[in-house]
C-alpha positions as CSV (number, residue, x, y, z in Angstrom):
1,X,10.7,6.8,-19.9
2,X,8.6,6.1,-16.8
3,X,4.9,5.7,-17.2
4,X,2.5,8.5,-16.1
5,X,-0.4,8.1,-13.7
6,X,-3.1,10.5,-12.7
7,X,-4.6,10.1,-9.2
8,X,-7.4,12.4,-7.9
9,X,-7.9,12.6,-4.1
10,X,-4.2,11.8,-3.7
11,X,-3.5,14.0,-0.6
12,X,-4.6,11.3,2.0
13,X,-6.4,8.1,2.6
14,X,-6.9,5.5,-0.1
15,X,-5.8,8.0,-2.8
16,X,-2.5,8.6,-1.2
17,X,-1.7,4.9,-1.0
18,X,-2.9,4.4,-4.6
19,X,-0.4,7.1,-5.6
20,X,2.3,5.5,-3.4
21,X,1.6,2.0,-4.9
22,X,1.8,3.4,-8.5
23,X,5.1,5.2,-7.6
24,X,6.4,1.9,-6.3
25,X,5.6,0.4,-9.7
26,X,7.7,3.2,-11.4
27,X,5.0,5.6,-12.5
28,X,5.4,9.3,-12.3
29,X,2.4,10.9,-10.6
30,X,0.0,13.7,-11.4
31,X,-1.5,14.0,-7.9
32,X,-4.7,16.0,-7.4
33,X,-6.0,17.4,-4.2
34,X,-8.3,20.2,-3.0
35,X,-6.1,21.5,-0.2
36,X,-2.5,22.6,0.2
37,X,-1.7,19.1,1.5
38,X,-1.2,18.0,-2.1
39,X,2.0,20.1,-2.2
40,X,3.5,17.6,0.3
41,X,3.1,14.7,-2.1
42,X,6.5,15.1,-4.0
43,X,8.4,14.8,-0.7
44,X,6.5,11.7,0.2
45,X,7.1,10.0,-3.2
46,X,10.6,11.2,-3.8
47,X,11.6,8.1,-5.9
48,X,9.5,9.4,-8.9
49,X,8.5,12.7,-10.4
50,X,5.3,14.1,-8.9
51,X,3.3,16.9,-10.3
52,X,1.0,18.2,-7.6
53,X,-2.2,19.9,-8.8
54,X,-4.4,21.8,-6.3
55,X,-7.9,21.9,-7.8
56,X,-11.5,22.0,-6.6
57,X,-13.0,19.2,-8.6
58,X,-16.5,20.1,-7.5
59,X,-16.3,23.2,-9.6
60,X,-16.6,23.0,-13.4
61,X,-13.1,24.5,-13.9
62,X,-11.4,21.9,-11.6
63,X,-11.4,19.0,-14.0
64,X,-10.3,21.3,-16.9
65,X,-7.3,22.5,-14.8
66,X,-6.3,18.9,-14.1
67,X,-6.5,17.9,-17.7
68,X,-4.6,21.0,-18.8
69,X,-1.8,20.0,-16.5
70,X,-1.7,16.5,-18.0
71,X,-1.7,17.9,-21.5
72,X,1.1,20.3,-20.6
73,X,3.4,17.4,-19.8
74,X,3.3,16.2,-23.4
75,X,3.4,12.6,-22.2
76,X,1.0,9.7,-22.7
77,X,-1.2,9.0,-19.7
78,X,-1.0,5.3,-18.9
79,X,-3.1,5.1,-15.7
80,X,-6.0,7.2,-14.4
81,X,-7.4,6.8,-10.9
82,X,-10.7,8.6,-10.3
83,X,-10.7,8.6,-6.5
84,X,-11.9,12.0,-5.3
85,X,-15.1,11.9,-3.3
86,X,-16.9,12.7,-0.1
87,X,-19.9,11.8,1.9
88,X,-22.5,13.6,4.1
89,X,-24.1,11.9,7.0
90,X,-27.5,12.6,8.6
91,X,-31.2,12.2,7.8
92,X,-32.1,13.6,4.4
93,X,-34.8,15.9,5.9
94,X,-32.1,17.5,8.0
95,X,-29.1,17.8,5.7
96,X,-28.3,20.9,3.7
97,X,-29.2,20.8,0.0
98,X,-26.3,22.9,-1.0
99,X,-23.9,20.5,0.7
100,X,-25.6,17.6,-1.2
101,X,-25.4,19.3,-4.5
102,X,-21.7,20.0,-4.0
103,X,-21.2,16.4,-3.1
104,X,-23.0,15.4,-6.3
105,X,-20.7,17.7,-8.3
106,X,-17.6,16.1,-6.8
107,X,-18.7,12.5,-6.7
108,X,-20.4,12.3,-10.1
109,X,-20.1,15.4,-12.4
110,X,-16.4,15.9,-11.9
111,X,-15.7,12.3,-12.7
112,X,-17.5,12.5,-16.0
113,X,-15.9,15.8,-16.9
114,X,-12.4,14.3,-16.4
115,X,-13.2,10.9,-17.8
116,X,-14.1,12.4,-21.1
117,X,-10.7,13.6,-22.2
118,X,-8.9,10.7,-20.4
119,X,-10.9,8.0,-22.2
120,X,-10.5,9.7,-25.6
121,X,-6.7,10.0,-25.0
122,X,-6.4,6.4,-24.0
123,X,-8.6,5.1,-26.8
124,X,-6.6,7.0,-29.4
125,X,-3.5,5.3,-28.1
126,X,-5.2,1.9,-27.7
127,X,-3.6,1.5,-24.3
128,X,-4.4,2.4,-20.7
129,X,-5.8,1.5,-17.3
130,X,-8.6,3.3,-15.5
131,X,-9.5,2.7,-11.8
132,X,-12.8,4.2,-10.6
133,X,-13.4,4.3,-6.9
134,X,-17.0,3.4,-6.1
135,X,-17.9,1.9,-2.7
136,X,-19.4,-1.2,-1.1
137,X,-22.3,1.3,-0.5
138,X,-23.0,0.9,-4.2
139,X,-24.5,-2.5,-3.4
140,X,-27.0,-1.5,-0.8
141,X,-29.5,1.3,0.1
142,X,-27.7,3.8,2.4
143,X,-30.1,5.5,4.8
144,X,-28.5,8.4,6.6
145,X,-26.1,8.7,3.7
146,X,-29.0,8.7,1.2
147,X,-27.3,10.8,-1.4
148,X,-23.8,9.4,-1.0
149,X,-24.7,5.8,-1.8
150,X,-26.4,6.5,-5.1
151,X,-23.4,8.6,-6.2
152,X,-21.3,5.5,-5.7
153,X,-23.8,3.2,-7.4
154,X,-23.7,5.6,-10.4
155,X,-19.9,5.3,-10.5
156,X,-20.0,1.5,-10.3
157,X,-22.4,1.3,-13.2
158,X,-20.5,3.9,-15.1
159,X,-17.3,1.9,-14.7
160,X,-18.9,-1.3,-16.0
161,X,-20.3,0.5,-19.0
162,X,-17.0,2.2,-19.8
163,X,-15.3,-1.1,-19.4
164,X,-17.3,-2.7,-22.2
165,X,-17.1,0.4,-24.5
166,X,-13.3,0.7,-24.2
167,X,-12.6,-3.1,-24.5
168,X,-12.2,-2.8,-28.3
169,X,-9.5,-0.1,-27.7
170,X,-7.5,-2.3,-25.2
171,X,-8.3,0.1,-22.4
172,X,-9.1,-1.6,-19.1
173,X,-11.5,-0.2,-16.6
174,X,-11.8,-1.5,-13.0
175,X,-14.1,-0.4,-10.3
176,X,-12.9,-0.3,-6.7
177,X,-15.5,-1.0,-4.0
178,X,-14.0,-0.3,-0.6
179,X,-15.7,-1.0,2.7
180,X,-15.4,1.2,5.7
181,X,-11.7,2.3,5.8
182,X,-9.5,4.0,8.4
183,X,-9.3,7.4,6.8
184,X,-10.7,10.9,7.6
185,X,-13.7,10.1,5.4
186,X,-16.4,9.5,8.0
187,X,-15.2,12.4,10.2
188,X,-15.5,14.8,7.3
189,X,-19.0,13.4,6.7
190,X,-20.0,14.4,10.2
191,X,-20.5,10.7,11.2
192,X,-18.3,10.6,14.3
193,X,-21.3,9.7,16.5
194,X,-22.3,6.7,14.4
195,X,-21.0,3.1,14.2
196,X,-18.8,4.3,11.4
197,X,-17.0,6.7,13.9
198,X,-13.4,6.6,15.0
199,X,-13.9,3.6,17.4
200,X,-15.1,1.2,14.8
201,X,-13.1,-1.5,13.2
202,X,-12.1,-0.4,9.7
203,X,-10.0,-1.6,6.8
204,X,-6.3,-0.5,6.4
205,X,-6.2,2.0,3.4
206,X,-2.8,0.7,2.3
207,X,-4.4,-2.8,2.0
208,X,-7.3,-1.4,0.1
209,X,-5.0,0.4,-2.3
210,X,-2.8,-2.7,-2.8
211,X,-5.8,-4.9,-3.6
212,X,-7.1,-2.2,-6.0
213,X,-3.9,-2.0,-8.0
214,X,-3.4,-5.7,-8.1
215,X,-6.9,-6.1,-9.5
216,X,-6.5,-3.2,-11.9
217,X,-3.3,-4.6,-13.5
218,X,-4.9,-8.1,-13.6
219,X,-7.7,-6.6,-15.7
220,X,-10.5,-7.4,-13.2
221,X,-13.9,-5.7,-13.7
222,X,-14.1,-4.8,-10.0
223,X,-12.3,-5.2,-6.7
224,X,-13.9,-5.3,-3.2
225,X,-11.3,-3.4,-1.2
226,X,-11.0,-4.8,2.3
227,X,-10.7,-7.8,4.6
228,X,-12.6,-11.0,4.7
229,X,-15.6,-9.4,6.5
230,X,-15.8,-6.7,3.8
231,X,-15.8,-9.3,1.0
232,X,-18.4,-11.4,2.8
233,X,-20.7,-8.3,3.0
234,X,-20.3,-7.8,-0.7
235,X,-21.4,-11.3,-1.3
236,X,-24.3,-11.1,1.2
237,X,-25.6,-7.9,-0.5
238,X,-26.2,-9.8,-3.7
239,X,-28.8,-12.0,-2.0
240,X,-30.5,-9.9,0.7
241,X,-33.6,-7.9,-0.1
242,X,-33.4,-4.1,-0.3
243,X,-35.4,-3.4,2.8
244,X,-33.3,-5.8,4.9
245,X,-30.1,-4.3,3.6
246,X,-31.4,-0.8,4.3
247,X,-32.2,-1.7,7.9
248,X,-28.7,-3.3,8.4
249,X,-27.0,-0.3,7.0
250,X,-29.0,2.2,9.1
251,X,-27.8,0.5,12.3
252,X,-24.3,1.7,11.4
253,X,-25.1,5.0,9.8
254,X,-27.7,6.5,12.1
255,X,-26.4,8.8,14.8
256,X,-26.3,7.0,18.2
């Protein structure tokens, strides 16, 4: 029987290519998305069985609905990809608090709610791979995305802690840190008029997904998803002071 992989945020962008890459490796897919676009996934990945789940992960019921679907299949879950997330651009004093709280629910709370049954399931079987999408933003202050960056820093730290806890159960956890990627991400964040807008040079999401899966199945603790420039930025962020990193980031994130 084919293995089974769960991918959140699978409708488009990096998440779609992660689902596609796992399908190419022979995994059936439980693909999760918030819109009706997720219903198109079976037609795009016709070589495997795809179970589309439309769920709002920012609500408390969303993760429960996803796990209920996984359980209903009565199959072991071999791979879990926690990829759902969003950003919100703009100065903190101007952004809407309800939008920010919704982003916190999606980027952090939903991941924990879904990770709890997933990790227990895999630990019980002493087998599994978990990929947690963080961001290169986890390695720097993120002015004009001042809530988004900390949510990704949380997920990076969470992934590293889980990795150590689950090591004794032979469950691998890998964090993915993509740089700016050519998806709808920054448009949805209202950042079209920044250096992260449509005219900027960004990473290919298919490349990011391929690097992520290669790193996941190699058992790496984290993967910087992107080209040489992205990897260079990750290294540089280890050595620069926080104030300097914040000023560098704001040149790209502040509305022009």
